[in-house]
PDB file of N, CA, C and O in Angstrom:
ATOM      1  N   UNK A   1      46.582 -83.367   7.477  1.00  0.00           N
ATOM      2  CA  UNK A   1      45.036 -83.789   9.126  1.00  0.00           C
ATOM      3  C   UNK A   1      45.120 -84.462   9.260  1.00  0.00           C
ATOM      4  O   UNK A   1      44.529 -85.452   8.828  1.00  0.00           O
ATOM      5  N   UNK A   2      46.398 -84.274  10.371  1.00  0.00           N
ATOM      6  CA  UNK A   2      47.221 -85.117  11.069  1.00  0.00           C
ATOM      7  C   UNK A   2      46.717 -84.676  12.091  1.00  0.00           C
ATOM      8  O   UNK A   2      45.939 -85.387  12.727  1.00  0.00           O
ATOM      9  N   UNK A   3      47.074 -83.207  12.569  1.00  0.00           N
ATOM     10  CA  UNK A   3      46.533 -82.459  13.445  1.00  0.00           C
ATOM     11  C   UNK A   3      45.337 -82.799  13.932  1.00  0.00           C
ATOM     12  O   UNK A   3      44.928 -81.895  14.660  1.00  0.00           O
ATOM     13  N   UNK A   4      44.387 -83.940  13.840  1.00  0.00           N
ATOM     14  CA  UNK A   4      43.102 -84.026  14.211  1.00  0.00           C
ATOM     15  C   UNK A   4      42.884 -85.619  14.910  1.00  0.00           C
ATOM     16  O   UNK A   4      41.868 -86.206  15.282  1.00  0.00           O
ATOM     17  N   UNK A   5      44.352 -86.014  14.897  1.00  0.00           N
ATOM     18  CA  UNK A   5      44.233 -87.316  14.859  1.00  0.00           C
ATOM     19  C   UNK A   5      45.110 -87.355  16.610  1.00  0.00           C
ATOM     20  O   UNK A   5      45.082 -88.502  17.055  1.00  0.00           O
ATOM     21  N   UNK A   6      45.902 -86.220  17.684  1.00  0.00           N
ATOM     22  CA  UNK A   6      46.578 -85.763  17.765  1.00  0.00           C
ATOM     23  C   UNK A   6      46.392 -86.140  19.151  1.00  0.00           C
ATOM     24  O   UNK A   6      47.335 -86.467  19.871  1.00  0.00           O
ATOM     25  N   UNK A   7      45.200 -86.097  19.526  1.00  0.00           N
ATOM     26  CA  UNK A   7      44.522 -85.438  20.430  1.00  0.00           C
ATOM     27  C   UNK A   7      44.596 -88.301  21.682  1.00  0.00           C
ATOM     28  O   UNK A   7      44.601 -88.980  22.708  1.00  0.00           O
ATOM     29  N   UNK A   8      44.628 -88.245  19.660  1.00  0.00           N
ATOM     30  CA  UNK A   8      44.540 -89.449  20.726  1.00  0.00           C
ATOM     31  C   UNK A   8      46.190 -90.243  20.122  1.00  0.00           C
ATOM     32  O   UNK A   8      46.214 -91.097  19.235  1.00  0.00           O
ATOM     33  N   UNK A   9      46.721 -90.019  20.429  1.00  0.00           N
ATOM     34  CA  UNK A   9      47.969 -90.079  19.291  1.00  0.00           C
ATOM     35  C   UNK A   9      49.262 -90.075  21.002  1.00  0.00           C
ATOM     36  O   UNK A   9      49.331 -89.159  21.821  1.00  0.00           O
ATOM     37  N   UNK A  10      49.786 -90.930  21.017  1.00  0.00           N
ATOM     38  CA  UNK A  10      50.965 -91.448  22.291  1.00  0.00           C
ATOM     39  C   UNK A  10      51.102 -89.896  22.120  1.00  0.00           C
ATOM     40  O   UNK A  10      50.744 -88.977  21.384  1.00  0.00           O
ATOM     41  N   UNK A  11      52.319 -90.336  23.991  1.00  0.00           N
ATOM     42  CA  UNK A  11      52.636 -88.980  24.816  1.00  0.00           C
ATOM     43  C   UNK A  11      53.959 -89.171  24.124  1.00  0.00           C
ATOM     44  O   UNK A  11      54.778 -90.090  24.114  1.00  0.00           O
ATOM     45  N   UNK A  12      53.875 -87.782  23.445  1.00  0.00           N
ATOM     46  CA  UNK A  12      55.729 -88.541  22.960  1.00  0.00           C
ATOM     47  C   UNK A  12      56.637 -87.777  23.971  1.00  0.00           C
ATOM     48  O   UNK A  12      57.769 -88.258  24.005  1.00  0.00           O
ATOM     49  N   UNK A  13      56.428 -86.619  24.878  1.00  0.00           N
ATOM     50  CA  UNK A  13      56.833 -86.597  26.605  1.00  0.00           C
ATOM     51  C   UNK A  13      56.058 -86.048  27.431  1.00  0.00           C
ATOM     52  O   UNK A  13      54.944 -86.530  27.228  1.00  0.00           O
ATOM     53  N   UNK A  14      56.027 -85.474  28.066  1.00  0.00           N
ATOM     54  CA  UNK A  14      56.638 -84.662  29.134  1.00  0.00           C
ATOM     55  C   UNK A  14      56.964 -83.174  29.692  1.00  0.00           C
ATOM     56  O   UNK A  14      58.117 -83.055  30.105  1.00  0.00           O
ATOM     57  N   UNK A  15      56.465 -82.470  29.742  1.00  0.00           N
ATOM     58  CA  UNK A  15      56.740 -81.457  29.802  1.00  0.00           C
ATOM     59  C   UNK A  15      56.091 -80.549  31.481  1.00  0.00           C
ATOM     60  O   UNK A  15      55.160 -80.951  32.179  1.00  0.00           O
ATOM     61  N   UNK A  16      56.959 -79.276  31.727  1.00  0.00           N
ATOM     62  CA  UNK A  16      56.186 -78.378  32.492  1.00  0.00           C
ATOM     63  C   UNK A  16      56.224 -76.754  32.465  1.00  0.00           C
ATOM     64  O   UNK A  16      57.198 -76.106  32.083  1.00  0.00           O
ATOM     65  N   UNK A  17      54.762 -76.095  33.026  1.00  0.00           N
ATOM     66  CA  UNK A  17      54.938 -75.822  31.998  1.00  0.00           C
ATOM     67  C   UNK A  17      55.305 -74.874  33.163  1.00  0.00           C
ATOM     68  O   UNK A  17      54.756 -74.994  34.259  1.00  0.00           O
ATOM     69  N   UNK A  18      56.667 -73.500  32.800  1.00  0.00           N
ATOM     70  CA  UNK A  18      56.988 -72.598  34.533  1.00  0.00           C
ATOM     71  C   UNK A  18      56.500 -71.399  33.925  1.00  0.00           C
ATOM     72  O   UNK A  18      55.706 -72.230  34.365  1.00  0.00           O
ATOM     73  N   UNK A  19      56.077 -70.205  33.318  1.00  0.00           N
ATOM     74  CA  UNK A  19      55.148 -69.526  33.217  1.00  0.00           C
ATOM     75  C   UNK A  19      55.072 -68.661  32.048  1.00  0.00           C
ATOM     76  O   UNK A  19      55.757 -68.306  31.088  1.00  0.00           O
ATOM     77  N   UNK A  20      53.707 -68.454  32.667  1.00  0.00           N
ATOM     78  CA  UNK A  20      52.678 -68.424  30.934  1.00  0.00           C
ATOM     79  C   UNK A  20      52.141 -66.002  30.591  1.00  0.00           C
ATOM     80  O   UNK A  20      51.164 -65.338  30.246  1.00  0.00           O
ATOM     81  N   UNK A  21      53.720 -65.742  31.048  1.00  0.00           N
ATOM     82  CA  UNK A  21      54.482 -63.844  30.703  1.00  0.00           C
ATOM     83  C   UNK A  21      54.260 -64.257  28.923  1.00  0.00           C
ATOM     84  O   UNK A  21      55.284 -64.017  28.284  1.00  0.00           O
ATOM     85  N   UNK A  22      53.198 -64.775  28.150  1.00  0.00           N
ATOM     86  CA  UNK A  22      53.416 -64.154  27.011  1.00  0.00           C
ATOM     87  C   UNK A  22      52.900 -62.426  26.350  1.00  0.00           C
ATOM     88  O   UNK A  22      51.848 -61.788  26.384  1.00  0.00           O
ATOM     89  N   UNK A  23      54.074 -62.214  25.868  1.00  0.00           N
ATOM     90  CA  UNK A  23      53.882 -61.148  24.939  1.00  0.00           C
ATOM     91  C   UNK A  23      53.011 -60.384  23.571  1.00  0.00           C
ATOM     92  O   UNK A  23      52.877 -59.233  23.155  1.00  0.00           O
ATOM     93  N   UNK A  24      52.591 -61.583  23.220  1.00  0.00           N
ATOM     94  CA  UNK A  24      52.030 -60.850  22.055  1.00  0.00           C
ATOM     95  C   UNK A  24      50.774 -62.205  22.741  1.00  0.00           C
ATOM     96  O   UNK A  24      50.061 -62.228  21.738  1.00  0.00           O
ATOM     97  N   UNK A  25      50.164 -63.157  23.621  1.00  0.00           N
ATOM     98  CA  UNK A  25      48.875 -63.622  24.082  1.00  0.00           C
ATOM     99  C   UNK A  25      48.624 -64.090  24.374  1.00  0.00           C
ATOM    100  O   UNK A  25      49.252 -65.079  23.999  1.00  0.00           O
ATOM    101  N   UNK A  26      47.974 -64.343  24.973  1.00  0.00           N
ATOM    102  CA  UNK A  26      46.733 -64.847  26.079  1.00  0.00           C
ATOM    103  C   UNK A  26      47.041 -66.596  26.611  1.00  0.00           C
ATOM    104  O   UNK A  26      46.296 -67.566  26.468  1.00  0.00           O
ATOM    105  N   UNK A  27      48.119 -66.539  27.114  1.00  0.00           N
ATOM    106  CA  UNK A  27      48.295 -68.233  27.272  1.00  0.00           C
ATOM    107  C   UNK A  27      48.233 -68.042  28.791  1.00  0.00           C
ATOM    108  O   UNK A  27      49.082 -68.823  29.222  1.00  0.00           O
ATOM    109  N   UNK A  28      47.560 -67.288  30.016  1.00  0.00           N
ATOM    110  CA  UNK A  28      47.652 -67.656  31.154  1.00  0.00           C
ATOM    111  C   UNK A  28      46.157 -68.109  30.896  1.00  0.00           C
ATOM    112  O   UNK A  28      45.941 -68.239  32.101  1.00  0.00           O
ATOM    113  N   UNK A  29      44.343 -68.631  30.039  1.00  0.00           N
ATOM    114  CA  UNK A  29      44.058 -69.127  29.806  1.00  0.00           C
ATOM    115  C   UNK A  29      43.820 -70.386  29.703  1.00  0.00           C
ATOM    116  O   UNK A  29      42.898 -70.912  30.327  1.00  0.00           O
ATOM    117  N   UNK A  30      44.624 -71.054  28.892  1.00  0.00           N
ATOM    118  CA  UNK A  30      44.972 -72.349  28.825  1.00  0.00           C
ATOM    119  C   UNK A  30      46.575 -73.070  28.917  1.00  0.00           C
ATOM    120  O   UNK A  30      46.920 -74.108  28.353  1.00  0.00           O
ATOM    121  N   UNK A  31      47.078 -72.547  29.442  1.00  0.00           N
ATOM    122  CA  UNK A  31      47.577 -72.979  31.101  1.00  0.00           C
ATOM    123  C   UNK A  31      47.807 -72.576  32.277  1.00  0.00           C
ATOM    124  O   UNK A  31      47.418 -71.442  32.556  1.00  0.00           O
ATOM    125  N   UNK A  32      48.463 -73.331  33.247  1.00  0.00           N
ATOM    126  CA  UNK A  32      49.283 -73.075  34.597  1.00  0.00           C
ATOM    127  C   UNK A  32      50.340 -73.744  34.349  1.00  0.00           C
ATOM    128  O   UNK A  32      50.678 -74.788  33.791  1.00  0.00           O
ATOM    129  N   UNK A  33      50.948 -72.547  35.117  1.00  0.00           N
ATOM    130  CA  UNK A  33      52.779 -72.272  35.573  1.00  0.00           C
ATOM    131  C   UNK A  33      52.762 -73.617  36.642  1.00  0.00           C
ATOM    132  O   UNK A  33      52.487 -73.581  37.842  1.00  0.00           O
ATOM    133  N   UNK A  34      52.942 -74.182  36.256  1.00  0.00           N
ATOM    134  CA  UNK A  34      53.212 -75.246  37.024  1.00  0.00           C
ATOM    135  C   UNK A  34      53.067 -76.538  37.106  1.00  0.00           C
ATOM    136  O   UNK A  34      53.737 -77.303  37.799  1.00  0.00           O
ATOM    137  N   UNK A  35      51.615 -76.969  35.937  1.00  0.00           N
ATOM    138  CA  UNK A  35      51.571 -77.968  35.647  1.00  0.00           C
ATOM    139  C   UNK A  35      52.023 -78.439  34.530  1.00  0.00           C
ATOM    140  O   UNK A  35      52.232 -77.817  33.489  1.00  0.00           O
ATOM    141  N   UNK A  36      52.201 -79.738  34.785  1.00  0.00           N
ATOM    142  CA  UNK A  36      52.653 -81.096  33.783  1.00  0.00           C
ATOM    143  C   UNK A  36      51.922 -81.089  32.319  1.00  0.00           C
ATOM    144  O   UNK A  36      50.860 -80.510  32.095  1.00  0.00           O
ATOM    145  N   UNK A  37      52.636 -81.792  31.419  1.00  0.00           N
ATOM    146  CA  UNK A  37      51.602 -81.376  30.111  1.00  0.00           C
ATOM    147  C   UNK A  37      52.165 -82.129  29.250  1.00  0.00           C
ATOM    148  O   UNK A  37      53.339 -81.906  28.953  1.00  0.00           O
ATOM    149  N   UNK A  38      51.456 -83.189  28.658  1.00  0.00           N
ATOM    150  CA  UNK A  38      52.115 -84.044  28.059  1.00  0.00           C
ATOM    151  C   UNK A  38      51.989 -84.191  26.723  1.00  0.00           C
ATOM    152  O   UNK A  38      51.009 -84.770  26.252  1.00  0.00           O
ATOM    153  N   UNK A  39      53.177 -83.575  25.795  1.00  0.00           N
ATOM    154  CA  UNK A  39      53.173 -83.232  24.399  1.00  0.00           C
ATOM    155  C   UNK A  39      53.006 -84.808  23.478  1.00  0.00           C
ATOM    156  O   UNK A  39      53.259 -85.954  23.850  1.00  0.00           O
ATOM    157  N   UNK A  40      52.496 -84.310  22.206  1.00  0.00           N
ATOM    158  CA  UNK A  40      51.205 -84.984  21.008  1.00  0.00           C
ATOM    159  C   UNK A  40      52.640 -84.785  19.884  1.00  0.00           C
ATOM    160  O   UNK A  40      53.228 -85.703  19.310  1.00  0.00           O
ATOM    161  N   UNK A  41      52.903 -83.532  19.816  1.00  0.00           N
ATOM    162  CA  UNK A  41      53.556 -83.654  18.913  1.00  0.00           C
ATOM    163  C   UNK A  41      54.246 -82.386  19.696  1.00  0.00           C
ATOM    164  O   UNK A  41      53.886 -81.610  20.580  1.00  0.00           O
ATOM    165  N   UNK A  42      55.925 -82.668  18.572  1.00  0.00           N
ATOM    166  CA  UNK A  42      56.472 -80.644  18.949  1.00  0.00           C
ATOM    167  C   UNK A  42      57.369 -80.286  17.221  1.00  0.00           C
ATOM    168  O   UNK A  42      57.336 -80.700  16.062  1.00  0.00           O
ATOM    169  N   UNK A  43      57.916 -79.517  17.849  1.00  0.00           N
ATOM    170  CA  UNK A  43      58.221 -78.869  15.856  1.00  0.00           C
ATOM    171  C   UNK A  43      59.225 -78.042  16.826  1.00  0.00           C
ATOM    172  O   UNK A  43      59.241 -77.707  18.011  1.00  0.00           O
ATOM    173  N   UNK A  44      60.245 -77.857  15.420  1.00  0.00           N
ATOM    174  CA  UNK A  44      61.733 -76.300  16.055  1.00  0.00           C
ATOM    175  C   UNK A  44      60.645 -75.900  16.941  1.00  0.00           C
ATOM    176  O   UNK A  44      60.420 -76.764  17.787  1.00  0.00           O
ATOM    177  N   UNK A  45      59.892 -74.863  17.023  1.00  0.00           N
ATOM    178  CA  UNK A  45      60.589 -73.915  17.254  1.00  0.00           C
ATOM    179  C   UNK A  45      58.793 -74.783  18.650  1.00  0.00           C
ATOM    180  O   UNK A  45      59.130 -74.709  19.831  1.00  0.00           O
ATOM    181  N   UNK A  46      57.769 -75.220  18.515  1.00  0.00           N
ATOM    182  CA  UNK A  46      56.514 -74.932  19.681  1.00  0.00           C
ATOM    183  C   UNK A  46      56.332 -76.883  19.438  1.00  0.00           C
ATOM    184  O   UNK A  46      56.440 -77.716  18.538  1.00  0.00           O
ATOM    185  N   UNK A  47      55.965 -76.804  21.049  1.00  0.00           N
ATOM    186  CA  UNK A  47      55.490 -78.461  21.651  1.00  0.00           C
ATOM    187  C   UNK A  47      54.082 -78.516  21.295  1.00  0.00           C
ATOM    188  O   UNK A  47      53.668 -77.725  22.142  1.00  0.00           O
ATOM    189  N   UNK A  48      52.596 -79.037  20.372  1.00  0.00           N
ATOM    190  CA  UNK A  48      51.763 -78.943  21.520  1.00  0.00           C
ATOM    191  C   UNK A  48      51.088 -80.159  21.181  1.00  0.00           C
ATOM    192  O   UNK A  48      50.967 -80.960  20.254  1.00  0.00           O
ATOM    193  N   UNK A  49      50.591 -79.869  22.693  1.00  0.00           N
ATOM    194  CA  UNK A  49      49.731 -80.279  24.185  1.00  0.00           C
ATOM    195  C   UNK A  49      48.769 -80.130  24.196  1.00  0.00           C
ATOM    196  O   UNK A  49      48.258 -79.153  23.648  1.00  0.00           O
ATOM    197  N   UNK A  50      47.834 -81.402  25.082  1.00  0.00           N
ATOM    198  CA  UNK A  50      46.510 -80.706  25.317  1.00  0.00           C
ATOM    199  C   UNK A  50      46.138 -79.737  26.773  1.00  0.00           C
ATOM    200  O   UNK A  50      46.073 -79.999  27.974  1.00  0.00           O
ATOM    201  N   UNK A  51      45.963 -78.635  26.032  1.00  0.00           N
ATOM    202  CA  UNK A  51      45.804 -77.513  27.167  1.00  0.00           C
ATOM    203  C   UNK A  51      44.838 -77.893  28.946  1.00  0.00           C
ATOM    204  O   UNK A  51      44.986 -78.866  29.686  1.00  0.00           O
ATOM    205  N   UNK A  52      44.314 -77.207  29.037  1.00  0.00           N
ATOM    206  CA  UNK A  52      43.731 -76.638  30.042  1.00  0.00           C
ATOM    207  C   UNK A  52      42.105 -76.942  29.305  1.00  0.00           C
ATOM    208  O   UNK A  52      41.272 -77.712  29.783  1.00  0.00           O
ATOM    209  N   UNK A  53      41.990 -76.396  28.463  1.00  0.00           N
ATOM    210  CA  UNK A  53      40.375 -76.399  27.522  1.00  0.00           C
ATOM    211  C   UNK A  53      40.584 -78.088  26.948  1.00  0.00           C
ATOM    212  O   UNK A  53      39.465 -78.527  26.682  1.00  0.00           O
ATOM    213  N   UNK A  54      41.373 -78.846  26.760  1.00  0.00           N
ATOM    214  CA  UNK A  54      41.004 -80.170  26.443  1.00  0.00           C
ATOM    215  C   UNK A  54      41.455 -80.355  25.275  1.00  0.00           C
ATOM    216  O   UNK A  54      41.313 -81.461  24.755  1.00  0.00           O
ATOM    217  N   UNK A  55      41.958 -79.547  24.751  1.00  0.00           N
ATOM    218  CA  UNK A  55      42.411 -79.189  22.960  1.00  0.00           C
ATOM    219  C   UNK A  55      43.118 -79.288  22.890  1.00  0.00           C
ATOM    220  O   UNK A  55      43.793 -79.051  23.892  1.00  0.00           O
ATOM    221  N   UNK A  56      43.798 -79.742  21.676  1.00  0.00           N
ATOM    222  CA  UNK A  56      44.688 -79.803  21.040  1.00  0.00           C
ATOM    223  C   UNK A  56      45.623 -78.355  21.471  1.00  0.00           C
ATOM    224  O   UNK A  56      44.753 -77.575  21.862  1.00  0.00           O
ATOM    225  N   UNK A  57      46.714 -77.784  21.558  1.00  0.00           N
ATOM    226  CA  UNK A  57      47.039 -76.578  21.308  1.00  0.00           C
ATOM    227  C   UNK A  57      48.444 -76.480  20.893  1.00  0.00           C
ATOM    228  O   UNK A  57      48.977 -77.458  21.417  1.00  0.00           O
ATOM    229  N   UNK A  58      49.788 -75.493  19.899  1.00  0.00           N
ATOM    230  CA  UNK A  58      50.520 -74.854  20.094  1.00  0.00           C
ATOM    231  C   UNK A  58      50.881 -73.993  20.712  1.00  0.00           C
ATOM    232  O   UNK A  58      50.466 -72.846  20.542  1.00  0.00           O
ATOM    233  N   UNK A  59      52.024 -74.425  21.866  1.00  0.00           N
ATOM    234  CA  UNK A  59      53.016 -73.526  22.334  1.00  0.00           C
ATOM    235  C   UNK A  59      54.246 -73.664  21.596  1.00  0.00           C
ATOM    236  O   UNK A  59      54.878 -74.463  20.904  1.00  0.00           O
ATOM    237  N   UNK A  60      54.296 -72.041  22.269  1.00  0.00           N
ATOM    238  CA  UNK A  60      56.084 -71.893  22.782  1.00  0.00           C
ATOM    239  C   UNK A  60      56.927 -72.536  23.478  1.00  0.00           C
ATOM    240  O   UNK A  60      56.927 -72.314  24.689  1.00  0.00           O
ATOM    241  N   UNK A  61      58.147 -73.781  22.768  1.00  0.00           N
ATOM    242  CA  UNK A  61      58.734 -73.928  23.767  1.00  0.00           C
ATOM    243  C   UNK A  61      59.204 -73.394  24.754  1.00  0.00           C
ATOM    244  O   UNK A  61      59.765 -74.183  25.515  1.00  0.00           O
ATOM    245  N   UNK A  62      59.198 -71.968  25.165  1.00  0.00           N
ATOM    246  CA  UNK A  62      59.929 -71.305  26.164  1.00  0.00           C
ATOM    247  C   UNK A  62      59.514 -70.959  27.082  1.00  0.00           C
ATOM    248  O   UNK A  62      60.103 -70.229  27.879  1.00  0.00           O
ATOM    249  N   UNK A  63      58.015 -71.545  27.243  1.00  0.00           N
ATOM    250  CA  UNK A  63      57.063 -72.021  27.523  1.00  0.00           C
ATOM    251  C   UNK A  63      57.408 -72.879  28.898  1.00  0.00           C
ATOM    252  O   UNK A  63      56.809 -72.529  29.915  1.00  0.00           O
ATOM    253  N   UNK A  64      58.160 -73.771  28.968  1.00  0.00           N
ATOM    254  CA  UNK A  64      58.171 -75.370  29.306  1.00  0.00           C
ATOM    255  C   UNK A  64      59.245 -76.104  30.186  1.00  0.00           C
ATOM    256  O   UNK A  64      59.626 -75.400  31.122  1.00  0.00           O
ATOM    257  N   UNK A  65      59.562 -76.778  30.149  1.00  0.00           N
ATOM    258  CA  UNK A  65      60.164 -77.127  30.286  1.00  0.00           C
ATOM    259  C   UNK A  65      60.564 -78.951  30.327  1.00  0.00           C
ATOM    260  O   UNK A  65      59.668 -79.792  30.247  1.00  0.00           O
ATOM    261  N   UNK A  66      61.809 -79.264  30.441  1.00  0.00           N
ATOM    262  CA  UNK A  66      62.035 -81.064  30.409  1.00  0.00           C
ATOM    263  C   UNK A  66      61.694 -80.795  31.561  1.00  0.00           C
ATOM    264  O   UNK A  66      61.915 -79.992  32.468  1.00  0.00           O
ATOM    265  N   UNK A  67      60.659 -82.308  31.118  1.00  0.00           N
ATOM    266  CA  UNK A  67      61.185 -83.011  32.881  1.00  0.00           C
ATOM    267  C   UNK A  67      62.106 -85.140  33.279  1.00  0.00           C
ATOM    268  O   UNK A  67      62.400 -85.481  34.425  1.00  0.00           O
TER     269      UNK A  67
END
């Protein structure tokens, strides 16, 4: 149930979205290339950020670069 408090959680780091060219999913509706996002949680494969909808979403790390 930790995911219910991620919006209020302290930011781990900030990343920049470098592209929204997804092979399988549509991400250009919730991510903007060139925009910085705050990482709320991180796994080996995903960043969990507050996306353009204002909700926490999990995205592959290859959409981002560290700042």
